[in-house]
C-alpha positions as CSV (number, residue, x, y, z in Angstrom):
1,X,7.0,-25.9,-30.6
2,X,3.3,-25.5,-29.8
3,X,0.8,-24.8,-32.5
4,X,-2.7,-23.8,-33.1
5,X,-4.5,-25.3,-36.0
6,X,-7.4,-24.1,-38.0
7,X,-9.2,-25.6,-41.0
8,X,-8.7,-23.5,-44.1
9,X,-8.9,-25.4,-47.4
10,X,-7.6,-28.5,-45.6
11,X,-4.3,-26.7,-44.5
12,X,-2.8,-26.7,-41.1
13,X,-1.7,-23.2,-39.9
14,X,1.2,-23.1,-37.5
15,X,1.3,-20.2,-35.0
16,X,4.9,-19.5,-34.0
17,X,5.5,-19.9,-30.2
18,X,6.7,-16.8,-28.4
19,X,4.9,-14.2,-30.6
20,X,2.3,-13.6,-27.8
21,X,5.2,-12.4,-25.6
22,X,5.5,-9.4,-27.8
23,X,1.8,-8.7,-27.9
24,X,1.7,-10.1,-31.5
25,X,-0.5,-13.1,-31.0
26,X,-3.0,-13.8,-33.7
27,X,-6.5,-14.5,-32.5
28,X,-7.8,-17.4,-34.5
29,X,-11.2,-17.4,-32.9
30,X,-14.2,-16.3,-34.8
31,X,-14.9,-12.6,-34.1
32,X,-18.4,-12.1,-32.6
33,X,-21.2,-10.2,-34.2
34,X,-20.9,-11.9,-37.6
35,X,-17.3,-10.9,-38.2
36,X,-15.1,-13.0,-40.5
37,X,-12.4,-15.3,-39.1
38,X,-8.9,-14.0,-38.9
39,X,-7.8,-17.5,-40.1
40,X,-9.2,-16.7,-43.5
41,X,-6.4,-14.1,-44.0
42,X,-3.4,-16.1,-42.7
43,X,-1.0,-17.3,-45.4
44,X,-0.1,-21.0,-45.5
45,X,2.2,-23.2,-47.6
46,X,0.9,-24.2,-51.1
47,X,-1.6,-21.3,-51.1
48,X,-2.2,-20.3,-54.8
49,X,-2.4,-16.9,-56.4
50,X,-3.2,-16.0,-60.0
51,X,-0.4,-13.3,-60.1
52,X,2.3,-11.7,-58.1
53,X,0.1,-8.6,-57.7
54,X,-2.6,-10.8,-56.2
55,X,-0.2,-12.3,-53.7
56,X,1.1,-8.9,-52.7
57,X,-2.5,-7.6,-52.2
58,X,-3.3,-10.7,-50.1
59,X,-0.2,-10.4,-47.9
60,X,-0.7,-6.6,-47.5
61,X,-4.3,-7.2,-46.5
62,X,-3.2,-9.8,-44.0
63,X,-0.5,-7.5,-42.6
64,X,-3.0,-4.6,-42.2
65,X,-5.3,-6.9,-40.1
66,X,-2.4,-8.1,-38.0
67,X,-0.6,-4.7,-37.6
68,X,2.5,-4.4,-39.7
69,X,3.6,-3.1,-43.1
70,X,5.3,-5.1,-45.9
71,X,7.9,-4.5,-48.7
72,X,8.7,-6.3,-51.9
73,X,12.2,-7.7,-51.7
74,X,14.1,-9.6,-54.3
75,X,12.4,-11.2,-57.3
76,X,13.8,-13.7,-59.8
77,X,12.9,-13.6,-63.5
78,X,13.4,-16.3,-66.1
79,X,16.3,-15.5,-68.5
80,X,14.3,-17.2,-71.3
81,X,11.0,-15.4,-71.3
82,X,11.5,-12.7,-68.6
83,X,8.6,-14.0,-66.5
84,X,8.8,-13.5,-62.8
85,X,9.5,-16.9,-61.2
86,X,9.6,-16.0,-57.5
87,X,9.1,-13.1,-55.2
88,X,9.9,-12.5,-51.5
89,X,7.6,-10.2,-49.4
90,X,9.0,-9.1,-46.1
91,X,8.0,-7.2,-43.0
92,X,8.8,-3.5,-43.3
93,X,11.3,-3.9,-40.5
94,X,13.3,-6.5,-42.2
95,X,17.1,-6.1,-42.4
96,X,19.2,-3.4,-40.8
97,X,20.7,-0.2,-42.1
98,X,24.3,-0.4,-43.2
99,X,27.1,1.8,-42.0
100,X,27.1,5.2,-43.6
101,X,30.5,6.6,-44.1
102,X,29.0,10.1,-43.9
103,X,27.8,9.6,-40.3
104,X,30.7,11.5,-38.8
105,X,29.7,14.5,-41.0
106,X,26.1,14.7,-39.8
107,X,25.0,16.5,-36.7
108,X,21.8,14.6,-36.2
109,X,21.8,11.2,-37.9
110,X,18.7,9.4,-39.2
111,X,16.7,7.5,-36.7
112,X,16.8,3.7,-36.9
113,X,13.6,2.1,-38.2
114,X,14.5,-1.5,-38.9
115,X,14.9,-4.4,-36.4
116,X,16.0,-7.3,-38.6
117,X,12.6,-8.9,-38.5
118,X,12.4,-12.3,-40.3
119,X,8.6,-12.3,-40.9
120,X,8.1,-13.0,-44.6
121,X,6.1,-14.8,-47.3
122,X,7.8,-16.2,-50.4
123,X,6.0,-17.3,-53.6
124,X,7.2,-19.3,-56.5
125,X,5.7,-19.9,-60.0
126,X,4.4,-23.4,-60.7
127,X,4.6,-23.5,-64.5
128,X,2.4,-26.7,-64.6
129,X,-0.7,-24.8,-63.4
130,X,0.5,-21.3,-64.3
131,X,0.0,-20.0,-60.7
132,X,2.2,-18.8,-57.9
133,X,2.4,-20.9,-54.7
134,X,3.5,-20.0,-51.2
135,X,6.8,-21.9,-50.6
136,X,7.9,-20.2,-47.3
137,X,6.0,-18.3,-44.6
138,X,7.3,-17.0,-41.3
139,X,4.7,-15.3,-39.0
140,X,6.9,-14.4,-36.0
141,X,8.0,-10.8,-35.5
142,X,10.7,-9.4,-33.3
143,X,9.0,-6.1,-32.6
144,X,5.6,-4.8,-31.4
145,X,2.8,-4.7,-33.9
146,X,0.5,-1.8,-34.6
147,X,-2.3,-1.5,-32.1
148,X,-5.9,-1.0,-33.4
149,X,-6.4,2.4,-34.8
150,X,-2.9,2.6,-36.2
151,X,-3.2,-0.2,-38.8
152,X,-3.2,2.4,-41.6
153,X,0.1,4.0,-40.7
154,X,2.7,1.7,-42.4
155,X,3.6,2.9,-45.9
156,X,2.2,-0.2,-47.7
157,X,-1.2,0.7,-46.4
158,X,-1.2,4.3,-47.5
159,X,-2.9,3.8,-50.9
160,X,-5.0,6.1,-53.0
161,X,-7.6,5.1,-55.5
162,X,-8.0,6.5,-59.0
163,X,-11.2,8.3,-58.0
164,X,-9.5,9.8,-55.0
165,X,-6.6,10.9,-57.2
166,X,-9.0,12.7,-59.5
167,X,-10.4,14.5,-56.5
168,X,-6.9,15.6,-55.4
169,X,-6.2,17.0,-58.8
170,X,-9.6,18.8,-58.9
171,X,-8.9,20.2,-55.4
172,X,-5.5,21.4,-56.4
173,X,-6.8,23.1,-59.6
174,X,-9.5,24.8,-57.5
175,X,-6.8,26.1,-55.1
176,X,-8.6,24.4,-52.2
177,X,-6.4,24.4,-49.1
178,X,-4.9,21.1,-48.3
179,X,-6.2,21.1,-44.8
180,X,-9.7,21.8,-45.9
181,X,-9.6,19.1,-48.5
182,X,-8.2,16.6,-45.9
183,X,-11.1,17.3,-43.6
184,X,-13.5,16.8,-46.5
185,X,-11.9,13.4,-47.2
186,X,-12.1,12.5,-43.5
187,X,-15.8,13.3,-43.5
188,X,-16.4,11.3,-46.7
189,X,-14.4,8.3,-45.4
190,X,-15.9,8.3,-41.9
191,X,-12.6,9.4,-40.3
192,X,-14.1,11.7,-37.7
193,X,-16.8,10.6,-35.3
194,X,-19.8,12.9,-35.1
195,X,-18.3,15.5,-37.4
196,X,-21.7,16.9,-38.1
197,X,-25.3,15.9,-38.9
198,X,-27.0,15.9,-42.2
199,X,-28.7,19.1,-43.0
200,X,-32.2,17.7,-42.4
201,X,-31.3,16.3,-39.1
202,X,-29.6,19.5,-38.0
203,X,-32.5,21.7,-39.0
204,X,-34.9,19.3,-37.2
205,X,-32.9,19.5,-33.9
206,X,-32.8,23.3,-34.1
207,X,-36.5,23.5,-34.1
208,X,-36.6,22.7,-30.4
209,X,-34.1,25.4,-29.4
210,X,-30.6,25.2,-28.1
211,X,-31.6,23.2,-25.0
212,X,-33.3,20.4,-27.0
213,X,-30.5,20.4,-29.6
214,X,-27.9,20.1,-26.9
215,X,-29.7,17.3,-25.1
216,X,-30.0,15.4,-28.3
217,X,-26.3,16.0,-29.2
218,X,-25.2,14.7,-25.8
219,X,-27.6,11.7,-26.0
220,X,-25.9,10.6,-29.3
221,X,-22.5,11.0,-27.7
222,X,-23.7,8.9,-24.7
223,X,-23.6,5.8,-26.8
224,X,-20.3,5.5,-25.1
225,X,-21.0,4.9,-21.4
226,X,-17.9,6.8,-20.4
227,X,-18.9,10.0,-22.1
228,X,-19.7,12.6,-19.4
229,X,-21.6,15.9,-19.6
230,X,-23.3,18.3,-17.3
231,X,-24.9,21.7,-17.7
232,X,-26.7,24.7,-16.1
233,X,-29.6,26.6,-17.5
234,X,-30.9,30.1,-16.7
235,X,-34.5,30.8,-15.7
236,X,-35.5,31.3,-19.4
237,X,-34.3,27.8,-20.2
238,X,-31.3,29.1,-22.0
239,X,-28.0,27.3,-21.7
240,X,-25.8,28.9,-19.1
241,X,-22.8,26.6,-18.3
242,X,-21.9,23.4,-20.1
243,X,-19.2,20.9,-19.5
244,X,-18.4,17.7,-21.5
245,X,-15.6,15.2,-21.8
246,X,-15.6,12.1,-24.1
247,X,-14.0,8.8,-23.2
248,X,-10.7,9.6,-24.9
249,X,-10.4,12.8,-22.8
250,X,-11.0,11.0,-19.6
251,X,-8.6,8.3,-20.5
252,X,-5.9,10.9,-21.5
253,X,-6.4,12.6,-18.1
254,X,-5.6,9.3,-16.4
255,X,-2.3,9.2,-18.4
256,X,-1.2,12.8,-18.4
257,X,-3.5,14.7,-16.0
258,X,-1.0,15.6,-13.3
259,X,-0.5,19.1,-14.8
260,X,-3.3,20.9,-16.5
261,X,-3.9,24.4,-17.8
262,X,-7.2,26.3,-18.1
263,X,-8.3,29.7,-19.3
264,X,-11.5,31.4,-20.7
265,X,-10.1,34.3,-22.7
266,X,-11.9,33.6,-26.0
267,X,-15.6,34.3,-26.6
268,X,-17.2,31.8,-29.0
269,X,-20.3,33.6,-30.3
270,X,-22.2,36.8,-30.4
271,X,-23.7,36.1,-26.9
272,X,-20.2,36.2,-25.5
273,X,-20.3,32.8,-24.0
274,X,-16.6,32.0,-23.2
275,X,-15.0,28.7,-24.1
276,X,-12.8,27.1,-21.5
277,X,-10.6,24.1,-22.3
278,X,-8.7,21.9,-19.9
279,X,-5.5,20.8,-21.6
280,X,-2.1,19.3,-20.7
281,X,1.0,17.7,-22.2
282,X,1.1,14.1,-23.3
283,X,4.2,11.9,-23.3
284,X,5.3,13.5,-26.6
285,X,5.1,17.0,-25.1
286,X,2.1,17.7,-27.4
287,X,-1.2,19.3,-26.4
288,X,-3.9,16.9,-25.1
289,X,-7.5,17.9,-24.3
290,X,-9.1,16.7,-21.1
291,X,-12.4,18.5,-21.2
292,X,-14.2,21.7,-22.3
293,X,-16.8,24.1,-21.0
294,X,-19.0,26.9,-22.3
295,X,-19.5,29.5,-19.5
296,X,-22.2,32.1,-19.2
297,X,-20.5,34.1,-16.5
298,X,-17.1,33.9,-14.7
299,X,-18.4,34.0,-11.1
300,X,-17.3,32.0,-8.1
301,X,-20.4,29.7,-8.1
302,X,-19.9,29.1,-11.9
303,X,-16.2,28.2,-11.5
304,X,-16.9,26.1,-8.4
305,X,-19.6,24.1,-10.3
306,X,-17.2,23.7,-13.2
307,X,-14.2,22.4,-11.2
308,X,-16.4,20.1,-9.2
309,X,-18.0,18.7,-12.4
310,X,-14.5,18.3,-14.0
311,X,-13.2,16.3,-11.1
312,X,-16.4,14.2,-11.0
313,X,-15.9,13.4,-14.7
314,X,-12.3,12.4,-14.0
315,X,-13.2,10.0,-11.2
316,X,-12.3,12.5,-8.4
317,X,-8.6,12.4,-9.3
318,X,-7.2,15.9,-8.6
319,X,-4.2,17.3,-10.6
320,X,-1.0,18.2,-8.9
321,X,-0.8,21.6,-10.6
322,X,-3.4,23.8,-12.3
323,X,-2.2,26.8,-14.3
324,X,-4.7,29.6,-15.1
325,X,-4.8,33.2,-16.0
326,X,-5.2,35.8,-13.3
327,X,-8.9,35.7,-12.2
328,X,-10.0,36.3,-8.6
329,X,-13.2,34.3,-8.9
330,X,-11.4,31.4,-10.4
331,X,-8.7,31.4,-7.7
332,X,-11.3,31.4,-4.9
333,X,-13.2,28.5,-6.5
334,X,-9.9,26.5,-6.9
335,X,-9.0,27.0,-3.3
336,X,-12.4,25.6,-2.3
337,X,-12.6,22.6,-4.7
338,X,-8.9,21.7,-5.0
339,X,-7.1,23.0,-1.9
340,X,-4.2,20.5,-2.2
341,X,-3.6,21.4,-5.9
342,X,-0.9,24.0,-6.6
343,X,-2.5,26.9,-8.4
344,X,0.0,28.6,-10.6
345,X,-0.5,31.8,-12.7
346,X,0.5,32.1,-16.4
347,X,3.8,33.9,-16.5
348,X,3.2,34.9,-20.1
349,X,0.0,36.6,-19.1
350,X,1.8,38.4,-16.2
351,X,4.4,39.8,-18.6
352,X,1.6,40.9,-21.0
353,X,-0.3,42.6,-18.1
354,X,3.0,44.3,-17.0
355,X,3.3,45.8,-20.5
356,X,-0.1,47.3,-20.0
357,X,-0.1,48.5,-16.4
358,X,3.6,49.6,-16.0
359,X,4.4,50.3,-19.7
360,X,6.0,53.6,-18.7
361,X,8.6,51.8,-16.8
362,X,9.5,49.6,-19.8
363,X,9.8,52.7,-21.9
364,X,11.9,54.6,-19.3
365,X,14.5,51.9,-18.6
366,X,15.4,48.6,-20.2
367,X,16.9,47.6,-16.8
368,X,13.3,47.4,-15.4
369,X,12.5,44.6,-17.8
370,X,15.6,42.6,-16.9
371,X,15.0,43.1,-13.2
372,X,11.4,42.0,-13.5
373,X,12.3,39.0,-15.6
374,X,14.8,37.9,-12.9
375,X,12.2,38.0,-10.2
376,X,10.0,35.8,-12.4
377,X,12.5,33.2,-13.5
378,X,15.9,33.3,-11.9
379,X,16.0,33.4,-8.1
380,X,16.0,30.0,-6.3
381,X,16.2,31.3,-2.7
382,X,13.4,33.3,-1.1
383,X,15.8,35.8,0.5
384,X,17.3,36.6,-2.9
385,X,13.9,37.1,-4.5
386,X,12.6,39.4,-1.7
387,X,15.8,41.4,-1.8
388,X,15.7,41.8,-5.6
389,X,12.0,42.8,-5.5
390,X,12.8,45.5,-3.0
391,X,15.7,46.7,-5.1
392,X,13.4,46.9,-8.1
393,X,10.9,49.0,-6.3
394,X,13.5,51.4,-4.9
395,X,15.6,51.8,-8.0
396,X,12.6,52.5,-10.2
397,X,10.7,54.5,-7.6
398,X,7.6,52.4,-7.9
399,X,7.0,51.4,-4.3
400,X,3.5,52.8,-4.4
401,X,2.5,51.3,-7.7
402,X,-0.9,49.5,-7.2
403,X,-0.4,46.8,-9.9
404,X,3.1,45.8,-8.7
405,X,1.8,45.7,-5.1
406,X,-1.1,43.5,-6.2
407,X,1.0,41.1,-8.2
408,X,3.5,40.8,-5.4
409,X,0.7,39.5,-3.1
410,X,0.3,36.6,-5.6
411,X,4.1,35.9,-5.7
412,X,3.7,32.3,-4.5
413,X,1.8,31.5,-7.8
414,X,4.3,32.9,-10.3
415,X,7.8,33.5,-8.9
416,X,10.2,30.6,-9.7
417,X,11.5,30.5,-6.1
418,X,8.0,29.2,-5.1
419,X,6.9,27.4,-8.2
420,X,10.0,25.2,-8.2
421,X,8.6,23.4,-5.2
422,X,5.9,21.8,-7.3
423,X,5.8,19.5,-10.3
424,X,4.9,21.5,-13.4
425,X,6.1,19.2,-16.3
426,X,8.1,22.2,-17.5
427,X,5.0,24.4,-18.0
428,X,4.7,27.9,-16.7
429,X,1.9,29.4,-18.9
430,X,-1.6,28.6,-20.3
431,X,-0.5,29.1,-23.9
432,X,-1.6,25.5,-24.6
433,X,-5.2,26.4,-23.9
434,X,-4.9,29.7,-25.7
435,X,-3.5,28.1,-28.8
436,X,-6.4,25.7,-28.9
437,X,-8.8,28.6,-28.7
438,X,-7.0,30.4,-31.5
439,X,-7.3,27.3,-33.6
440,X,-11.0,27.1,-32.9
441,X,-11.4,30.7,-33.9
442,X,-10.4,29.9,-37.5
443,X,-13.5,27.7,-37.8
444,X,-16.1,29.8,-36.0
445,X,-18.5,32.4,-37.4
446,X,-20.2,34.9,-35.1
447,X,-23.6,33.5,-35.9
448,X,-22.9,29.8,-35.4
449,X,-25.3,27.9,-33.1
450,X,-24.1,25.4,-30.5
451,X,-24.6,22.3,-32.7
452,X,-22.4,23.8,-35.3
453,X,-19.9,24.8,-32.7
454,X,-19.6,21.2,-31.4
455,X,-19.0,20.0,-35.0
456,X,-16.1,22.4,-35.4
457,X,-14.8,21.5,-31.9
458,X,-14.8,17.8,-32.8
459,X,-12.7,18.5,-35.9
460,X,-10.0,20.3,-34.0
461,X,-9.8,17.6,-31.3
462,X,-9.6,15.0,-34.0
463,X,-6.6,16.9,-35.5
464,X,-4.9,17.0,-32.1
465,X,-5.4,13.3,-31.7
466,X,-4.1,12.6,-35.2
467,X,-0.9,14.4,-34.3
468,X,-0.5,12.2,-31.3
469,X,-1.1,9.1,-33.4
470,X,1.6,10.2,-35.8
471,X,4.0,10.8,-32.9
472,X,3.1,7.4,-31.4
473,X,3.9,5.8,-34.7
474,X,7.2,7.6,-35.1
475,X,8.1,6.7,-31.5
476,X,7.5,3.0,-32.0
477,X,9.3,2.7,-35.3
478,X,12.1,5.2,-35.1
479,X,14.7,4.8,-32.4
480,X,17.0,7.8,-31.9
481,X,20.4,7.5,-33.3
482,X,22.7,7.6,-30.2
483,X,25.9,9.7,-30.2
484,X,27.4,7.3,-27.7
485,X,26.3,3.8,-28.4
486,X,28.3,2.3,-25.5
487,X,26.7,4.4,-22.8
488,X,24.3,2.0,-21.1
489,X,22.2,4.8,-19.5
490,X,21.8,6.6,-22.8
491,X,20.8,3.4,-24.6
492,X,18.2,2.7,-21.8
493,X,16.8,6.2,-22.1
494,X,16.5,5.9,-25.9
495,X,14.5,2.7,-25.6
496,X,12.2,4.0,-22.9
497,X,11.6,7.7,-23.4
498,X,9.7,9.3,-26.3
499,X,11.9,11.1,-28.8
500,X,11.1,14.6,-27.3
501,X,11.9,13.5,-23.7
502,X,15.0,11.6,-24.9
503,X,16.3,14.8,-26.5
504,X,16.0,16.6,-23.2
505,X,17.6,13.8,-21.3
506,X,20.5,13.5,-23.8
507,X,21.2,17.2,-23.3
508,X,21.5,16.6,-19.5
509,X,23.7,13.6,-20.2
510,X,26.1,15.6,-22.4
511,X,26.2,18.3,-19.7
512,X,27.1,15.8,-17.0
513,X,30.1,14.7,-19.0
514,X,31.5,18.2,-18.5
515,X,30.9,18.4,-14.7
516,X,33.3,18.1,-11.8
517,X,32.4,16.6,-8.5
518,X,33.7,17.0,-5.0
519,X,32.7,14.7,-2.1
520,X,32.2,16.8,1.0
521,X,31.3,13.9,3.3
522,X,29.6,10.6,2.9
523,X,26.4,11.0,0.8
524,X,26.9,14.7,0.1
525,X,28.5,16.0,-3.1
526,X,29.2,19.4,-4.8
527,X,28.8,19.3,-8.6
528,X,30.0,22.2,-10.8
529,X,30.1,22.6,-14.6
530,X,33.5,23.3,-16.0
531,X,32.3,26.6,-17.7
532,X,30.0,27.6,-14.8
533,X,31.1,28.3,-11.2
534,X,27.6,27.7,-9.8
535,X,27.7,24.9,-7.3
536,X,25.0,22.3,-6.9
537,X,24.5,20.3,-3.7
538,X,23.6,16.7,-4.4
539,X,22.7,14.0,-1.9
540,X,23.4,10.5,-2.9
541,X,22.2,7.2,-1.3
542,X,23.9,4.1,-2.9
543,X,21.8,1.6,-0.9
544,X,18.5,3.0,-2.2
545,X,19.9,4.3,-5.5
546,X,18.5,7.7,-4.8
547,X,19.8,11.2,-5.5
548,X,18.5,14.7,-4.7
549,X,19.8,17.9,-6.3
550,X,19.0,21.4,-5.1
551,X,18.3,22.5,-8.7
552,X,15.1,20.3,-8.4
553,X,15.0,19.4,-12.1
554,X,13.5,16.0,-11.4
555,X,10.9,17.4,-9.0
556,X,9.7,20.0,-11.4
557,X,10.2,18.4,-14.9
558,X,10.3,14.7,-14.2
559,X,13.8,13.9,-15.6
560,X,17.2,13.7,-13.9
561,X,19.5,16.7,-14.1
562,X,23.2,16.6,-15.1
563,X,24.2,17.0,-11.5
564,X,22.2,14.0,-10.4
565,X,23.6,11.9,-13.3
566,X,27.1,12.8,-12.2
567,X,26.6,11.5,-8.7
568,X,24.9,8.3,-10.0
569,X,28.1,7.7,-12.1
570,X,30.3,8.4,-9.0
571,X,28.3,5.7,-7.2
572,X,28.9,3.4,-10.1
573,X,25.2,3.3,-11.1
574,X,25.1,2.9,-14.8
575,X,21.3,2.7,-15.5
576,X,18.5,5.1,-14.6
577,X,16.8,3.7,-11.4
578,X,13.2,2.7,-12.1
579,X,11.9,5.2,-9.5
580,X,13.3,8.1,-11.6
581,X,11.5,7.0,-14.8
582,X,8.1,8.7,-14.9
583,X,5.7,6.7,-17.0
584,X,4.1,9.9,-18.3
585,X,7.3,10.5,-20.4
586,X,7.7,7.0,-21.8
587,X,6.7,5.3,-25.0
588,X,4.3,3.1,-22.9
589,X,2.6,6.0,-21.2
590,X,-0.8,5.0,-22.6
591,X,-0.5,1.3,-21.8
592,X,-2.8,0.0,-19.1
593,X,-6.4,0.7,-18.3
594,X,-8.1,3.7,-16.8
595,X,-11.6,3.8,-15.3
596,X,-14.4,6.3,-15.5
597,X,-16.4,7.7,-12.6
598,X,-18.5,4.6,-12.4
599,X,-15.4,2.5,-12.0
600,X,-15.8,0.9,-15.4
601,X,-13.0,0.3,-17.8
602,X,-13.0,3.2,-20.4
603,X,-14.0,1.9,-23.8
604,X,-12.5,4.2,-26.3
605,X,-14.1,2.8,-29.4
606,X,-17.6,1.5,-29.2
607,X,-17.9,1.4,-32.9
608,X,-15.1,-1.0,-33.6
609,X,-17.3,-3.6,-35.3
610,X,-19.0,-1.0,-37.4
611,X,-15.7,0.6,-38.5
612,X,-14.2,-2.9,-39.3
613,X,-17.1,-3.7,-41.6
614,X,-17.0,-0.2,-43.0
615,X,-13.3,-0.4,-43.7
616,X,-13.7,-3.8,-45.3
617,X,-16.4,-2.6,-47.7
618,X,-14.9,0.7,-48.7
619,X,-12.0,-0.6,-50.8
620,X,-14.3,-3.2,-52.5
621,X,-16.8,-0.5,-53.4
622,X,-14.2,2.0,-54.6
623,X,-12.7,-0.7,-56.8
624,X,-16.1,-1.6,-58.2
625,X,-17.0,2.1,-58.8
626,X,-13.7,2.7,-60.6
627,X,-14.4,-0.1,-63.0
628,X,-18.1,0.9,-63.5
629,X,-17.1,4.5,-64.3
630,X,-15.2,3.5,-67.4
631,X,-18.3,3.1,-69.6
632,X,-21.8,4.4,-69.7
633,X,-23.3,0.9,-69.8
634,X,-21.4,-0.3,-66.7
635,X,-22.2,3.0,-64.9
636,X,-26.0,2.6,-65.6
637,X,-25.9,-1.1,-64.5
638,X,-24.2,-0.3,-61.2
639,X,-26.5,2.6,-60.5
640,X,-29.5,0.3,-60.8
641,X,-27.8,-2.3,-58.6
642,X,-27.1,0.3,-56.0
643,X,-30.7,1.5,-56.1
644,X,-32.1,-2.0,-55.6
645,X,-29.5,-2.8,-53.0
646,X,-30.5,0.3,-51.0
647,X,-34.1,-0.9,-50.9
648,X,-33.1,-4.4,-49.8
649,X,-30.8,-3.1,-47.1
650,X,-33.5,-0.8,-45.8
651,X,-35.9,-3.7,-45.5
652,X,-33.3,-5.9,-43.8
653,X,-32.5,-3.2,-41.2
654,X,-36.2,-2.5,-40.7
655,X,-36.8,-6.2,-39.9
656,X,-33.8,-6.3,-37.6
657,X,-35.0,-3.4,-35.5
658,X,-38.7,-4.2,-35.6
659,X,-40.2,-3.8,-32.2
660,X,-37.6,-1.3,-31.0
661,X,-39.2,1.9,-29.9
662,X,-37.9,5.1,-31.4
663,X,-38.6,8.8,-30.7
664,X,-40.5,10.2,-33.6
665,X,-39.4,13.8,-33.1
666,X,-40.5,14.9,-36.6
667,X,-44.2,14.3,-35.6
668,X,-44.1,16.1,-32.3
669,X,-44.9,19.8,-32.1
670,X,-42.4,22.2,-30.6
671,X,-44.2,22.8,-27.3
672,X,-44.9,19.1,-26.7
673,X,-41.2,18.3,-27.5
674,X,-40.0,20.9,-25.1
675,X,-42.4,19.6,-22.4
676,X,-41.0,16.1,-22.9
677,X,-37.4,17.4,-22.5
678,X,-38.4,19.5,-19.4
679,X,-39.9,16.4,-17.8
680,X,-36.5,14.8,-18.0
681,X,-34.7,17.8,-16.4
682,X,-34.4,18.3,-12.7
683,X,-33.7,21.9,-11.7
684,X,-31.8,22.9,-8.5
685,X,-30.9,26.3,-7.2
686,X,-27.3,27.3,-7.0
687,X,-26.9,29.6,-4.0
688,X,-25.4,33.1,-4.5
689,X,-26.3,33.8,-8.1
690,X,-29.7,35.0,-9.1
691,X,-31.1,33.6,-12.4
692,X,-28.7,30.6,-12.6
693,X,-30.1,27.1,-12.1
694,X,-28.5,23.7,-12.3
695,X,-30.0,21.2,-14.6
696,X,-29.1,17.5,-14.9
697,X,-30.5,15.0,-17.3
698,X,-31.8,12.1,-15.2
699,X,-30.5,8.8,-16.4
């Protein structure tokens, strides 16, 4: 067994071999930029603690830094005096759940969260010195640890201070909405980056107009080199079109950007500037944001500029499918910028428009609705679709209806017979984009300026990412409870896929158990369900372990259908071949590195050192404040200490940054400030649209 040793109070610290294979290696090097050594937080034998609570707090702090949660296990008390003589602290994944006799009565059993991990720290009371000592310590884990950014998720790290508890009670008594209070706490604790500026800073930025405020906002965001933005201005120096995408959005696009949706149905302010959001589905089938835009007009040049800018921000990588609402200018721009991308129309929007344009047909006959729905979703052969469409026109006497004739000309973009030729990740509408816009509407006021808008936008994006973080945590720590534990393919899928994708796969697996197969000739099979006479043709290749079904479930959704699973079983293939496991649906979809348009690795958190120091100081300060608040004398004393400390820290920071030039905006008049901004802006004409100019900040 190899070991790494570090000097900590004369003790030698063993690092268990093999931990690094699970990604759990403990870095014992000194963190740069003045950070403390991780070694200072690693338990070791004979380490002493004043109390059991102190030992728990230490081990919990260690576990948070490493990336796991802890539990109190058994404790022994003296029968003579009732004093605790020993305590065992374990990893939160210690042990395994016992057999529940009620399992056969439950439809959906509880997910498995424990892995039998042996990591632990055991303390024992040394009565000679009256302190507890570490008598056993195991560092190795048999599971993946929490990555940075998720250290707070285990239950042992979800703690609330007395002061925060008082705030919760006050908020509840004031009938403050839980979501609003949560956002207030996030702001106070630094949980959201760039949530908003201080009132003085915001008022100062508005003095220079929207252009100046926007430039300064993006300049702050550009602390991360992967942050991208571009904009257009009109001849009056008013913002026309704006696009932006932060590092997380660009990284998410690299993981899940094969299918995106986009629409501009919601106006964000009194000037009717529409918000457009590029969104998609992540590996948990949740909404993920790839970028956003504010558009002055919805013309071909504007859309062409937007899509070119979007692709540039994403390193030139085009999506396989782009779903939008029905807009002629947008369609022409997409055909120019992304000719190889499948442009699909939102079927929900088509149904809504049908209710408007041919509502009299819905009122006249319910059969029109079913016939129209069949043309949208049911037919898989072009001949069947064309015949059904002609029957619909004749039976309802609408051959000359202008809207139906127009929508038929776009049939390749919405009819399932054509859409099924393309990968859509199961999406057929832009409702993801529209739901984002609806959420944003709850935060907007008609008179909000752009700086306020960006603040609200950031809050919503943070909420979406928080949902994804929670899903990641659940996915890592809760394996699905299998209905058939001896089915190798089902076990494999449960370990690889996210819970949502696994549910869909398990449904296909259960359907495959009820299918029948007939071998027409070598490599060609006919598969039917026992309760459905519809036949599916499946081609199977044992040598390459490949299958192809005419239902095209894998080609459109990215998971194998029940018919393909049946043929794999016939060919005695008991595991999902690797080429049928799309990374975008797996638990590891976000693993690996993506690059920005400059070819640089995307750095998601440029404030890691700042946040580490911040998170270290916050608990200490809150504990100190709780103590000082218990009497007037301690309160007065700490207030004076804070006041003196504030002056000392200001002096220290001033000395650190002496000689660094800064822009003294508060001493510059408005015309001069605008002139400085204009000198950094290069204006180019965009052909075809009078009054619209393209402006880029020269870097």
